[in-house]
Structures are given as structure tokens and as C-alpha cells.
All heavy atoms as an XYZ file, in Angstrom:
984
protein
N      36.350     61.700     16.514
C      37.501     60.877     16.192
C      38.154     60.409     17.496
O      38.358     61.191     18.411
C      38.472     61.690     15.354
C      39.690     60.934     14.921
S      40.524     61.846     13.605
C      40.874     60.494     12.552
N      38.492     59.137     17.573
C      39.092     58.572     18.770
C      40.578     58.879     18.825
O      41.273     58.934     17.818
C      38.902     57.060     18.782
C      37.464     56.644     18.962
C      37.341     55.141     19.029
O      38.356     54.447     19.201
O      36.204     54.657     18.916
N      41.064     59.062     20.023
C      42.475     59.283     20.263
C      43.204     57.940     20.176
O      42.772     56.956     20.795
C      42.643     59.906     21.648
C      44.085     60.195     22.028
O      44.967     60.050     21.167
O      44.308     60.574     23.183
N      44.315     57.895     19.421
C      45.064     56.643     19.249
C      45.579     56.113     20.583
O      45.676     54.896     20.784
C      46.220     56.843     18.284
N      45.883     57.006     21.516
C      46.394     56.546     22.813
C      45.358     55.749     23.587
O      45.689     54.937     24.432
C      46.886     57.735     23.645
O      45.805     58.596     23.964
N      44.066     55.981     23.296
C      43.011     55.208     23.953
C      43.126     53.738     23.612
O      42.923     52.867     24.451
C      41.627     55.727     23.549
C      41.265     57.055     24.162
S      39.683     57.666     23.594
C      38.612     56.288     23.965
N      43.487     53.433     22.350
C      43.625     52.046     21.933
C      44.797     51.379     22.632
O      44.703     50.229     23.045
C      43.778     51.944     20.417
C      42.542     52.346     19.685
N      41.383     51.595     19.724
C      42.271     53.423     18.916
C      40.454     52.187     19.000
N      40.969     53.304     18.507
N      45.902     52.124     22.790
C      47.058     51.563     23.482
C      46.674     51.258     24.924
O      46.952     50.193     25.436
C      48.263     52.527     23.417
C      49.380     52.044     24.319
C      48.743     52.680     21.984
N      46.008     52.202     25.582
C      45.559     51.983     26.948
C      44.625     50.805     27.053
O      44.701     49.995     27.969
N      43.689     50.694     26.103
C      42.755     49.568     26.094
C      43.475     48.255     25.849
O      43.126     47.241     26.438
C      41.655     49.779     25.045
C      40.653     50.837     25.470
O      40.514     51.138     26.652
N      39.963     51.406     24.497
N      44.465     48.276     24.963
C      45.232     47.057     24.700
C      45.890     46.560     25.982
O      45.813     45.382     26.303
C      46.297     47.299     23.625
C      45.729     47.391     22.227
O      44.531     47.068     22.040
O      46.473     47.798     21.323
N      46.540     47.449     26.702
C      47.209     47.053     27.939
C      46.195     46.588     28.985
O      46.439     45.618     29.693
C      48.058     48.205     28.482
C      49.268     48.589     27.640
C      49.962     49.809     28.217
C      50.235     47.419     27.500
N      45.078     47.277     29.053
C      44.026     46.877     29.999
C      43.470     45.500     29.638
O      43.301     44.644     30.509
C      42.909     47.918     29.995
C      41.800     47.625     30.984
C      40.725     48.691     30.934
C      39.578     48.287     31.842
N      38.288     48.655     31.309
N      43.197     45.288     28.360
C      42.687     43.993     27.910
C      43.704     42.889     28.172
O      43.331     41.791     28.601
C      42.328     44.030     26.426
C      41.123     44.916     26.149
O      40.320     45.191     27.031
N      41.021     45.369     24.911
N      44.964     43.159     27.896
C      46.017     42.167     28.165
C      46.026     41.783     29.641
O      46.127     40.613     29.976
C      47.388     42.704     27.756
C      47.568     42.791     26.252
O      46.734     42.244     25.502
O      48.567     43.402     25.822
N      45.931     42.790     30.500
C      45.952     42.537     31.941
C      44.755     41.682     32.361
O      44.890     40.751     33.150
C      45.953     43.859     32.693
C      46.112     43.704     34.191
C      46.190     45.044     34.909
O      45.792     46.076     34.370
N      46.700     45.027     36.103
N      43.590     41.988     31.802
C      42.388     41.220     32.120
C      42.513     39.759     31.676
O      41.927     38.869     32.275
C      41.159     41.862     31.490
C      40.757     43.164     32.159
C      39.648     43.902     31.427
O      39.181     43.409     30.367
O      39.255     44.986     31.895
N      43.306     39.523     30.625
C      43.518     38.163     30.130
C      44.657     37.441     30.842
O      44.962     36.305     30.540
C      43.779     38.199     28.624
C      42.582     38.613     27.763
C      43.008     38.859     26.326
C      41.490     37.551     27.825
N      45.279     38.117     31.789
C      46.324     37.484     32.582
C      47.746     37.754     32.112
O      48.697     37.203     32.673
N      47.909     38.584     31.095
C      49.245     38.933     30.633
C      49.914     39.874     31.626
O      49.252     40.686     32.261
C      49.199     39.632     29.272
C      48.847     38.725     28.130
C      47.527     38.620     27.697
C      49.816     37.989     27.475
C      47.183     37.805     26.638
C      49.484     37.157     26.425
C      48.159     37.062     26.005
N      51.209     39.765     31.738
C      52.005     40.690     32.543
C      52.927     41.443     31.593
O      53.499     40.844     30.676
C      52.840     39.960     33.601
C      52.012     39.208     34.622
C      51.225     40.144     35.492
C      50.425     39.365     36.512
N      49.475     40.169     37.233
N      53.086     42.716     31.833
C      53.924     43.564     30.980
C      55.140     44.006     31.762
O      55.024     44.425     32.921
C      53.124     44.801     30.504
O      51.956     44.360     29.826
C      53.950     45.680     29.602
N      56.283     43.916     31.128
C      57.522     44.444     31.701
C      57.947     45.585     30.792
O      58.238     45.378     29.618
C      58.629     43.366     31.777
C      58.154     42.188     32.616
C      59.910     43.983     32.352
C      59.095     40.997     32.597
N      57.953     46.775     31.329
C      58.289     47.951     30.540
C      59.802     48.177     30.500
O      60.525     47.758     31.414
C      57.594     49.182     31.129
C      56.110     49.085     31.067
N      55.388     49.398     29.947
C      55.195     48.674     31.990
C      54.107     49.197     30.169
N      53.962     48.752     31.415
N      60.261     48.819     29.458
C      61.693     49.089     29.298
C      62.247     49.902     30.464
O      63.417     49.746     30.817
C      61.960     49.808     27.981
S      61.792     48.733     26.552
N      61.425     50.746     31.074
C      61.897     51.528     32.221
C      62.288     50.620     33.389
O      63.232     50.895     34.111
C      60.835     52.532     32.668
C      60.612     53.638     31.652
O      61.499     53.847     30.794
O      59.557     54.293     31.709
N      61.553     49.530     33.552
C      61.888     48.571     34.614
C      63.228     47.899     34.312
O      64.054     47.703     35.203
C      60.788     47.521     34.757
C      61.034     46.549     35.887
C      59.864     45.585     36.099
O      58.776     45.797     35.538
O      60.075     44.608     36.834
N      63.435     47.566     33.054
C      64.727     46.996     32.651
C      65.846     47.993     32.901
O      66.891     47.634     33.445
C      64.705     46.609     31.169
C      66.057     46.219     30.585
C      66.540     44.897     31.169
C      65.983     46.136     29.088
N      65.630     49.232     32.549
C      66.632     50.273     32.744
C      66.985     50.427     34.221
O      68.149     50.573     34.584
C      66.114     51.604     32.190
C      67.063     52.758     32.332
C      68.286     52.661     31.428
O      68.227     51.974     30.408
O      69.327     53.284     31.768
N      65.969     50.357     35.066
C      66.179     50.558     36.502
C      66.822     49.344     37.176
O      67.689     49.485     38.033
C      64.845     50.891     37.164
C      64.959     51.206     38.631
C      63.624     51.651     39.198
C      63.772     52.016     40.664
N      62.511     52.458     41.248
N      66.388     48.123     36.785
C      66.793     46.922     37.525
C      67.717     45.971     36.762
O      68.286     45.080     37.368
C      65.555     46.150     37.985
C      64.673     46.936     38.882
N      64.998     47.229     40.195
C      63.453     47.495     38.671
C      64.027     47.931     40.754
N      63.079     48.109     39.851
N      67.798     46.108     35.438
C      68.710     45.290     34.655
C      68.104     44.008     34.098
O      67.028     43.577     34.512
N      68.824     43.377     33.152
C      68.340     42.153     32.489
C      68.144     40.976     33.421
O      67.218     40.185     33.228
C      69.427     41.860     31.452
C      70.165     43.128     31.268
C      70.050     43.877     32.554
N      68.969     40.833     34.439
C      68.818     39.699     35.361
C      67.479     39.772     36.090
O      66.819     38.739     36.271
C      69.965     39.666     36.377
C      71.291     39.289     35.756
O      71.301     38.696     34.657
O      72.330     39.601     36.368
N      67.090     40.960     36.477
C      65.799     41.153     37.160
C      64.652     40.764     36.229
O      63.720     40.072     36.649
C      65.665     42.625     37.591
C      64.276     43.027     37.979
N      63.762     42.771     39.240
C      63.292     43.644     37.279
C      62.523     43.220     39.287
N      62.209     43.763     38.112
N      64.732     41.201     34.973
C      63.664     40.887     34.021
C      63.593     39.386     33.775
O      62.511     38.793     33.795
C      63.865     41.661     32.696
C      62.896     41.200     31.625
C      63.726     43.158     32.941
N      64.738     38.753     33.580
C      64.749     37.303     33.379
C      64.177     36.574     34.592
O      63.409     35.625     34.449
C      66.173     36.817     33.088
N      64.507     37.049     35.778
C      63.983     36.429     37.006
C      62.461     36.595     37.091
O      61.760     35.651     37.464
C      64.670     37.047     38.226
C      64.417     36.353     39.527
C      65.310     36.834     40.687
N      65.645     38.245     40.679
C      66.827     38.738     40.278
N      67.779     37.935     39.845
N      67.065     40.028     40.310
N      61.961     37.758     36.718
C      60.491     37.963     36.721
C      59.807     36.985     35.775
O      58.766     36.419     36.102
C      60.149     39.389     36.293
C      60.105     40.346     37.448
C      59.323     41.602     37.150
N      57.929     41.336     36.828
C      57.129     42.203     36.239
N      57.572     43.391     35.903
N      55.869     41.905     35.981
N      60.408     36.801     34.601
C      59.826     35.873     33.625
C      59.877     34.447     34.170
O      58.894     33.715     34.123
C      60.553     35.975     32.271
C      60.335     37.371     31.663
C      60.085     34.887     31.309
C      61.244     37.697     30.492
N      61.026     34.064     34.696
C      61.180     32.703     35.230
C      60.197     32.455     36.383
O      59.586     31.398     36.462
C      62.610     32.477     35.714
C      63.641     32.510     34.611
C      65.055     32.428     35.189
N      65.249     31.131     35.781
C      65.613     30.043     35.109
N      65.826     30.116     33.819
N      65.766     28.893     35.723
N      60.042     33.438     37.264
C      59.114     33.289     38.387
C      57.681     33.156     37.882
O      56.885     32.401     38.457
C      59.210     34.500     39.331
C      60.495     34.523     40.123
O      61.239     33.517     40.142
O      60.798     35.589     40.715
N      57.361     33.855     36.834
C      55.987     33.844     36.297
C      55.643     32.502     35.654
O      54.560     31.978     35.835
C      55.842     34.969     35.285
C      54.581     34.945     34.485
C      53.559     35.863     35.060
N      52.470     36.020     34.105
C      51.207     35.861     34.434
N      50.870     35.596     35.657
N      50.278     35.995     33.529
N      56.598     31.951     34.878
C      56.273     30.744     34.111
C      56.606     29.450     34.852
O      56.045     28.406     34.518
C      56.969     30.733     32.731
C      58.482     30.738     32.884
C      56.485     31.877     31.889
C      59.215     30.492     31.594
N      57.499     29.511     35.822
C      57.876     28.294     36.524
C      58.362     27.236     35.545
O      59.205     27.515     34.692
N      57.800     26.026     35.622
C      58.198     24.950     34.719
C      57.143     24.719     33.628
O      57.196     23.724     32.918
C      58.446     23.654     35.502
C      59.258     22.657     34.694
O      60.204     23.079     34.009
O      58.922     21.443     34.730
N      56.200     25.633     33.518
C      55.166     25.500     32.470
C      55.823     25.641     31.101
O      56.850     26.297     30.955
C      54.111     26.576     32.620
C      53.244     26.420     33.822
N      53.583     25.698     34.927
C      52.015     26.906     34.093
C      52.633     25.736     35.815
N      51.651     26.473     35.337
N      55.234     25.052     30.084
C      55.740     25.222     28.724
C      55.708     26.698     28.325
O      54.749     27.412     28.635
C      54.776     24.414     27.857
C      54.115     23.466     28.799
C      54.074     24.155     30.131
N      56.749     27.141     27.662
C      56.869     28.544     27.251
C      56.930     28.640     25.742
O      57.747     27.971     25.106
C      58.134     29.164     27.847
C      58.505     30.567     27.380
C      57.431     31.590     27.781
C      59.860     30.967     27.932
N      56.061     29.458     25.183
C      56.150     29.863     23.774
C      56.678     31.277     23.811
O      56.046     32.171     24.387
C      54.785     29.816     23.104
C      54.844     30.249     21.654
C      55.023     29.321     20.645
C      54.760     31.587     21.302
C      55.092     29.712     19.327
C      54.838     31.985     19.980
C      55.003     31.048     18.992
O      55.088     31.431     17.700
N      57.825     31.501     23.214
C      58.493     32.803     23.266
C      58.456     33.454     21.904
O      58.956     32.897     20.931
C      59.948     32.612     23.726
C      60.802     33.844     23.880
C      60.204     34.809     24.900
C      62.201     33.425     24.301
N      57.830     34.611     21.824
C      57.754     35.367     20.578
C      58.460     36.698     20.777
O      58.100     37.463     21.678
C      56.288     35.596     20.180
O      56.225     36.289     18.949
N      59.459     36.957     19.968
C      60.203     38.215     20.033
C      59.828     39.057     18.827
O      60.051     38.654     17.682
C      61.741     37.964     20.021
C      62.178     37.061     21.168
C      62.485     39.296     20.012
C      62.101     37.664     22.530
N      59.253     40.210     19.077
C      58.991     41.191     18.030
C      60.258     42.037     17.929
O      60.630     42.687     18.901
C      57.774     42.028     18.395
C      57.309     42.908     17.263
O      58.151     43.319     16.430
O      56.114     43.217     17.214
N      60.918     42.004     16.803
C      62.227     42.651     16.662
C      62.170     44.135     16.966
O      63.178     44.734     17.326
C      62.842     42.366     15.258
C      64.363     42.521     15.283
C      62.234     43.263     14.203
C      65.084     41.431     15.995
N      60.982     44.748     16.886
C      60.927     46.178     17.183
C      61.001     46.475     18.680
O      60.956     47.627     19.081
C      59.742     46.873     16.516
C      58.388     46.468     17.050
O      58.316     45.913     18.173
O      57.393     46.692     16.353
N      61.152     45.428     19.517
C      61.458     45.671     20.920
C      62.868     46.266     21.043
O      63.172     46.954     22.010
C      61.337     44.377     21.771
C      62.493     43.421     21.514
C      61.237     44.717     23.254
N      63.685     46.040     20.026
C      65.022     46.623     19.994
C      64.954     48.061     19.496
O      64.168     48.384     18.602
C      65.946     45.815     19.089
C      66.238     44.379     19.504
C      67.080     43.679     18.445
C      66.916     44.333     20.867
N      65.792     48.909     20.049
C      65.892     50.276     19.574
C      66.298     50.272     18.100
O      67.052     49.381     17.673
C      66.950     51.015     20.407
C      66.976     52.487     20.101
O      66.205     53.215     20.744
O      67.755     52.905     19.209
N      65.836     51.220     17.295
C      66.187     51.243     15.873
C      67.692     51.300     15.600
O      68.125     50.899     14.528
C      65.493     52.506     15.351
C      64.365     52.732     16.281
C      64.835     52.243     17.624
N      68.475     51.751     16.562
C      69.922     51.714     16.382
C      70.438     50.283     16.294
O      71.468     50.011     15.695
C      70.622     52.435     17.544
N      69.667     49.350     16.876
C      70.043     47.932     16.896
C      69.232     47.084     15.918
O      69.630     45.956     15.630
C      69.897     47.373     18.307
C      70.747     48.091     19.302
N      72.040     47.745     19.555
C      70.483     49.183     20.071
C      72.555     48.570     20.442
N      71.629     49.459     20.771
N      68.118     47.617     15.461
C      67.255     46.880     14.526
C      66.415     47.879     13.711
O      65.223     48.032     13.961
C      66.355     45.914     15.277
N      67.042     48.513     12.729
C      66.295     49.487     11.909
C      65.336     48.821     10.919
O      64.405     49.464     10.451
C      67.385     50.259     11.183
C      68.547     49.321     11.123
C      68.461     48.494     12.383
N      65.534     47.556     10.621
C      64.752     46.865      9.607
C      63.470     46.286     10.130
O      63.301     45.064     10.205
N      62.547     47.136     10.515
C      61.233     46.719     10.977
C      60.214     47.740     10.503
O      60.553     48.880     10.254
C      61.176     46.560     12.514
O      59.901     46.059     12.874
C      61.466     47.847     13.231
N      58.991     47.300     10.382
C      57.941     48.196      9.905
C      57.513     49.222     10.940
O      56.947     50.257     10.599
N      57.775     48.944     12.219
C      57.339     49.844     13.288
C      58.453     50.082     14.289
O      58.465     49.519     15.386
C      56.111     49.255     14.027
O      56.449     47.913     14.440
C      54.878     49.226     13.151
N      59.470     50.887     13.918
C      60.572     51.144     14.844
C      60.084     51.797     16.133
O      59.167     52.613     16.110
C      61.498     52.098     14.078
C      60.852     52.393     12.790
C      59.584     51.626     12.682
N      60.672     51.396     17.248
C      60.307     51.909     18.567
C      61.525     52.581     19.197
O      62.475     51.914     19.585
C      59.822     50.770     19.481
C      58.577     50.074     19.001
C      57.336     50.949     19.130
O      57.331     51.876     19.983
O      56.377     50.698     18.393
N      61.453     53.892     19.305
C      62.544     54.649     19.925
C      62.623     54.286     21.404
O      61.615     54.061     22.067
C      62.300     56.165     19.743
C      62.203     56.528     18.255
C      63.386     56.990     20.437
C      63.406     56.171     17.432
N      63.835     54.242     21.934
C      64.124     53.944     23.342
C      63.834     52.481     23.689
O      63.494     52.152     24.820
C      63.371     54.887     24.288
N      63.996     51.608     22.702
C      63.834     50.183     22.945
C      65.078     49.579     23.569
O      66.036     50.269     23.926
N      65.060     48.252     23.677
C      66.193     47.524     24.255
C      67.401     47.577     23.336
O      67.278     47.751     22.125
C      65.817     46.058     24.452
C      64.607     45.701     25.288
C      64.453     44.188     25.340
C      64.696     46.285     26.657
N      68.567     47.354     23.919
C      69.754     47.111     23.115
C      69.801     45.622     22.819
O      69.157     44.807     23.502
C      71.048     47.508     23.850
O      71.241     46.620     24.955
C      71.016     48.952     24.327
N      70.560     45.241     21.817
C      70.730     43.831     21.518
C      71.318     43.101     22.718
O      70.891     42.010     23.072
C      71.622     43.649     20.282
O      71.097     44.438     19.222
C      71.688     42.209     19.840
N      72.286     43.711     23.355
C      72.936     43.092     24.521
C      71.923     42.838     25.636
O      71.923     41.774     26.265
C      74.066     43.969     25.045
C      74.704     43.399     26.319
C      75.894     44.190     26.774
N      76.973     43.928     25.843
C      77.803     44.877     25.382
N      77.668     46.116     25.764
N      78.765     44.557     24.543
N      71.040     43.808     25.911
C      70.041     43.614     26.957
C      69.130     42.438     26.643
O      68.885     41.590     27.506
C      69.197     44.886     27.136
C      69.957     46.043     27.763
C      69.239     47.365     27.684
O      68.410     47.557     26.748
O      69.510     48.220     28.545
N      68.652     42.364     25.409
C      67.767     41.265     25.032
C      68.482     39.924     25.113
O      67.932     38.950     25.636
C      67.195     41.483     23.628
C      66.246     40.391     23.132
C      65.092     40.165     24.106
C      65.726     40.740     21.753
N      69.715     39.853     24.641
C      70.465     38.591     24.714
C      70.696     38.177     26.164
O      70.599     36.998     26.499
C      71.784     38.713     23.961
C      71.670     38.873     22.447
C      73.056     39.005     21.816
C      70.896     37.737     21.807
N      70.976     39.151     27.033
C      71.181     38.816     28.439
C      69.894     38.337     29.108
O      69.929     37.463     29.977
C      71.789     39.989     29.201
C      73.266     40.128     28.923
O      73.944     39.151     28.633
N      73.772     41.343     28.990
N      68.757     38.888     28.697
C      67.481     38.379     29.216
C      67.285     36.938     28.756
O      66.944     36.058     29.552
C      66.305     39.268     28.757
C      66.379     40.633     29.438
C      64.971     38.587     29.054
C      65.443     41.675     28.845
N      67.515     36.683     27.473
C      67.359     35.314     26.957
C      68.299     34.348     27.672
O      67.896     33.249     28.050
C      67.593     35.288     25.449
C      66.535     35.968     24.600
C      66.970     36.016     23.148
C      65.194     35.285     24.742
N      69.541     34.742     27.867
C      70.502     33.873     28.548
C      70.092     33.631     29.996
O      70.371     32.564     30.554
C      71.890     34.475     28.461
C      72.435     34.436     27.046
C      73.709     35.221     26.872
N      74.095     35.197     25.461
C      74.914     36.079     24.904
N      75.443     37.056     25.633
N      75.202     35.985     23.618
N      69.405     34.601     30.583
C      68.896     34.458     31.943
C      67.732     33.475     32.048
O      67.304     33.132     33.138
N      67.219     33.041     30.906
C      66.106     32.082     30.896
C      66.583     30.639     30.758
O      65.770     29.737     30.578
C      65.133     32.413     29.754
C      64.446     33.773     29.840
C      63.537     33.991     28.636
C      63.682     33.917     31.145
N      67.879     30.408     30.850
C      68.423     29.051     30.744
C      67.697     28.121     31.711
O      67.476     28.447     32.864
C      69.916     29.062     31.048
N      67.272     26.971     31.181
C      66.590     25.980     31.986
C      65.071     26.036     31.900
O      64.408     25.138     32.401
N      64.510     27.096     31.297
C      63.045     27.160     31.171
C      62.562     26.099     30.188
O      63.337     25.580     29.378
C      62.546     28.565     30.734
C      62.938     29.621     31.737
C      63.018     28.910     29.338
N      61.293     25.798     30.254
C      60.697     24.775     29.403
C      60.224     25.409     28.085
O      59.033     25.475     27.803
C      59.539     24.105     30.142
C      58.978     22.926     29.409
O      59.556     22.422     28.444
N      57.829     22.466     29.857
N      61.168     25.865     27.294
C      60.843     26.498     26.004
C      60.442     25.414     25.004
O      61.217     24.517     24.705
C      62.039     27.289     25.467
C      61.811     28.042     24.168
C      60.761     29.131     24.343
C      63.105     28.643     23.662
N      59.205     25.504     24.521
C      58.701     24.491     23.596
C      58.578     25.015     22.165
O      58.524     24.227     21.214
C      57.338     23.921     24.061
C      57.514     23.182     25.381
C      56.276     25.009     24.183
N      58.534     26.322     21.994
C      58.451     26.912     20.660
C      58.813     28.383     20.760
O      58.699     28.993     21.823
C      57.058     26.746     20.062
N      59.244     28.957     19.629
C      59.628     30.362     19.620
C      59.570     30.904     18.209
O      59.635     30.144     17.237
C      61.044     30.513     20.185
N      59.449     32.214     18.128
C      59.538     32.866     16.831
C      60.076     34.280     16.997
O      60.168     34.789     18.111
C      58.192     32.868     16.089
C      57.117     33.723     16.761
O      57.455     34.651     17.528
O      55.936     33.482     16.498
N      60.464     34.848     15.869
C      60.920     36.233     15.803
C      60.131     36.872     14.663
O      60.116     36.342     13.552
C      62.425     36.327     15.501
C      63.219     35.525     16.533
C      62.890     37.792     15.479
C      64.627     35.232     16.115
N      59.472     37.987     14.962
C      58.614     38.611     13.960
C      59.025     40.050     13.684
O      59.763     40.651     14.444
C      57.128     38.556     14.394
C      56.659     37.123     14.540
C      56.894     39.336     15.677
N      58.504     40.563     12.577
C      58.661     41.960     12.145
C      60.035     42.297     11.572
O      60.383     43.474     11.488
C      58.322     42.942     13.274
C      56.886     42.905     13.704
C      55.921     43.525     12.690
O      56.298     44.455     11.968
O      54.771     43.045     12.639
N      60.828     41.307     11.200
C      62.108     41.579     10.555
C      61.821     41.930      9.099
O      61.224     41.140      8.371
C      63.068     40.377     10.643
C      64.364     40.654      9.910
C      63.328     40.016     12.101
N      62.229     43.119      8.688
C      61.982     43.613      7.320
C      63.307     44.047      6.693
O      63.678     45.223      6.760
C      60.996     44.781      7.332
O      59.770     44.391      7.878
N      64.036     43.117      6.098
C      65.355     43.428      5.552
C      65.360     44.588      4.545
O      66.362     45.299      4.439
C      65.784     42.122      4.879
C      65.027     41.068      5.606
C      63.706     41.704      5.948
N      64.275     44.809      3.865
C      64.241     45.903      2.875
C      64.448     47.267      3.528
O      64.877     48.207      2.852
C      62.903     45.885      2.143
N      64.168     47.383      4.811
C      64.342     48.656      5.513
C      65.726     48.800      6.154
O      65.971     49.745      6.882
C      63.278     48.819      6.604
C      61.873     48.922      6.090
C      60.859     48.147      6.629
C      61.557     49.800      5.055
C      59.567     48.246      6.168
C      60.256     49.890      4.585
C      59.269     49.117      5.138
O      57.984     49.208      4.681
N      66.598     47.855      5.926
C      67.901     47.832      6.604
C      68.993     47.473      5.612
O      69.303     46.296      5.397
C      67.854     46.821      7.753
C      69.128     46.765      8.569
O      70.094     47.489      8.270
O      69.158     45.967      9.526
N      69.620     48.472      5.024
C      70.653     48.223      4.010
C      71.927     47.605      4.581
O      72.696     46.982      3.865
C      71.006     49.534      3.283
C      71.756     50.501      4.147
N      71.125     51.276      5.090
C      73.080     50.777      4.233
C      72.032     52.012      5.705
N      73.226     51.722      5.222
N      72.148     47.735      5.879
C      73.369     47.210      6.496
C      73.187     45.825      7.112
O      74.134     45.267      7.650
C      73.875     48.189      7.551
N      71.983     45.267      7.052
C      71.669     43.929      7.565
C      71.837     43.775      9.080
O      71.971     42.664      9.587
C      72.496     42.872      6.819
C      72.229     42.872      5.324
C      73.051     41.860      4.565
O      73.829     41.103      5.185
O      72.910     41.833      3.341
N      71.805     44.881      9.795
C      71.927     44.835     11.256
C      70.770     44.051     11.876
O      70.966     43.240     12.785
C      71.957     46.269     11.846
C      73.182     47.020     11.354
C      71.913     46.257     13.365
C      73.121     48.512     11.627
N      69.575     44.292     11.372
C      68.389     43.645     11.924
C      68.435     42.139     11.689
O      68.117     41.353     12.595
C      67.113     44.243     11.305
O      67.197     45.664     11.402
C      65.866     43.740     12.002
N      68.848     41.732     10.510
C      68.940     40.293     10.219
C      69.979     39.618     11.108
O      69.763     38.498     11.592
C      69.288     40.080      8.746
O      68.263     40.573      7.929
N      71.092     40.299     11.350
C      72.116     39.755     12.250
C      71.577     39.634     13.675
O      71.812     38.629     14.355
C      73.362     40.631     12.235
C      74.189     40.593     10.957
C      75.267     41.665     10.983
C      74.822     39.214     10.777
N      70.841     40.652     14.117
C      70.248     40.587     15.448
C      69.262     39.426     15.535
O      69.278     38.649     16.496
C      69.558     41.918     15.782
N      68.406     39.291     14.522
C      67.405     38.214     14.520
C      68.079     36.845     14.500
O      67.637     35.922     15.212
C      66.461     38.374     13.339
N      69.124     36.692     13.729
C      69.830     35.413     13.661
C      70.471     35.071     15.008
O      70.423     33.917     15.459
C      70.895     35.444     12.564
N      71.015     36.065     15.673
C      71.637     35.837     16.979
C      70.580     35.497     18.028
O      70.776     34.616     18.876
C      72.464     37.056     17.404
O      73.427     37.331     16.385
C      73.186     36.822     18.717
N      69.445     36.184     17.959
C      68.335     35.883     18.875
C      67.852     34.444     18.643
O      67.615     33.700     19.602
C      67.194     36.903     18.691
C      67.657     38.286     19.176
C      65.934     36.452     19.414
C      66.764     39.426     18.705
N      67.714     34.057     17.380
C      67.293     32.685     17.056
C      68.298     31.675     17.616
O      67.912     30.641     18.179
C      67.136     32.513     15.545
N      69.575     31.957     17.477
C      70.629     31.090     18.013
C      70.461     30.927     19.524
O      70.538     29.804     20.048
C      71.999     31.675     17.675
C      73.155     30.953     18.297
C      73.630     29.766     17.753
C      73.790     31.452     19.431
C      74.694     29.089     18.322
C      74.847     30.796     20.011
C      75.295     29.608     19.453
O      76.352     28.953     20.035
N      70.213     32.025     20.223
C      70.029     31.958     21.687
C      68.774     31.163     22.042
O      68.769     30.419     23.023
C      69.973     33.361     22.282
C      71.267     34.129     22.197
C      72.411     33.542     23.002
O      72.152     32.838     24.026
O      73.578     33.788     22.638
N      67.717     31.315     21.250
C      66.496     30.548     21.508
C      66.743     29.054     21.313
O      66.279     28.236     22.109
C      65.372     31.019     20.579
C      64.852     32.406     20.880
S      63.719     32.885     19.565
C      62.750     34.128     20.380
N      67.468     28.703     20.276
C      67.807     27.295     20.037
C      68.631     26.752     21.207
O      68.414     25.623     21.655
C      68.538     27.133     18.691
C      67.574     27.442     17.546
C      69.148     25.740     18.563
C      68.246     27.619     16.189
N      69.561     27.561     21.693
C      70.353     27.143     22.853
C      69.463     26.844     24.065
O      69.726     25.904     24.819
C      71.382     28.208     23.241
C      72.592     28.183     22.342
O      72.928     27.165     21.742
N      73.262     29.309     22.239
N      68.415     27.637     24.249
C      67.506     27.400     25.373
C      66.839     26.031     25.250
O      66.696     25.308     26.235
C      66.443     28.494     25.443
C      66.909     29.874     25.896
C      65.774     30.886     25.770
C      67.440     29.833     27.330
N      66.442     25.664     24.037
C      65.809     24.358     23.811
C      66.815     23.236     24.011
O      66.546     22.244     24.708
C      65.181     24.292     22.401
C      64.662     22.884     22.110
C      64.067     25.318     22.260
N      67.987     23.377     23.426
C      69.012     22.321     23.502
C      69.485     22.119     24.928
O      69.588     20.978     25.395
C      70.199     22.666     22.562
C      71.362     21.735     22.799
C      69.754     22.622     21.115
N      69.754     23.196     25.629
C      70.242     23.070     26.999
C      69.203     22.437     27.910
O      69.545     21.702     28.833
C      70.650     24.441     27.547
S      72.154     25.055     26.768
N      67.939     22.676     27.661
C      66.879     22.096     28.478
C      66.768     20.589     28.242
O      66.461     19.832     29.137
C      65.549     22.786     28.139
C      64.326     22.197     28.755
C      64.247     22.450     30.236
N      63.039     21.827     30.752
C      62.464     22.153     31.869
N      62.956     23.110     32.594
N      61.377     21.519     32.262
N      67.043     20.157     27.007
C      66.855     18.753     26.666
C      68.018     17.874     27.105
O      67.961     16.669     26.982
C      66.626     18.609     25.164
O      67.784     18.987     24.448
N      69.068     18.465     27.632
C      70.230     17.664     28.077
C      70.016     17.070     29.427
O      69.359     17.479     30.279
C      71.481     18.528     28.090
C      71.941     18.828     26.716
C      73.216     19.563     26.778
N      73.702     19.719     25.414
C      74.810     20.308     25.105
N      75.576     20.813     26.032
N      75.199     20.415     23.872
């Protein structure tokens, strides 16, 4: 029987081989949202950006309504500050995935997703001005 951690390691290795860059939550904790936003901006330059936010990047305290909660994830504030730090990027499309309202009786996750969507729309609008 294969160890599940092998698949995670292979996923990260495969992503790296395909040119993906990973920013871990520990880096955010150490350097802050501005650093993360700057890394993203430096990586993409003026190239078109498709931004996909998996809601389980947020800690379950901030987004319990997902099928795969991730302990020690980002706070809503950290994610919003990263998004705001991307002002001026060439965002051409975006989505938010894994929102499962049935798992969240208080609608915290839906509120987080709606606010994230609002920030993404702002990125598109501000760029087009």
C-alpha cells in the first residue's frame, strides 16, 4: 500500500517540473502578505493572470464550509491583503472553488467567498481604467 504523503510529494515535484511556484503559509507567516503579493507580481509581470482561489486555503475558522478543511491556513485578512497587493496586474479571469454552504450553518464561508470575488472584480476594474 502506498503512503498518501508520497502523492503529495509527487504533486509538488510534478508542479515544480511544470514551472509552478509554490508559496507556503509559513513564508506568509514569516514575511507577511506584502511579500507574498510582491513574489506573485514579480513572477507574472504583465502577463495575463488567471487567478483561482480554493477556499480551503483559508483556515477553517474563516471558511468552515469546504469539503477539505485545512488547519493552519490563511486568515481572511491575509488573503484579502494579498489580493489588494496585486492591484494593477493583468487579471483576465478568476474563480473561487470548493465553497460548500451545506457545511457552514453560519454562512462564514459564503461571506468570505463573496468578499474575495469583490476584490477580484476590483482588480479587473482598476486595471481597465
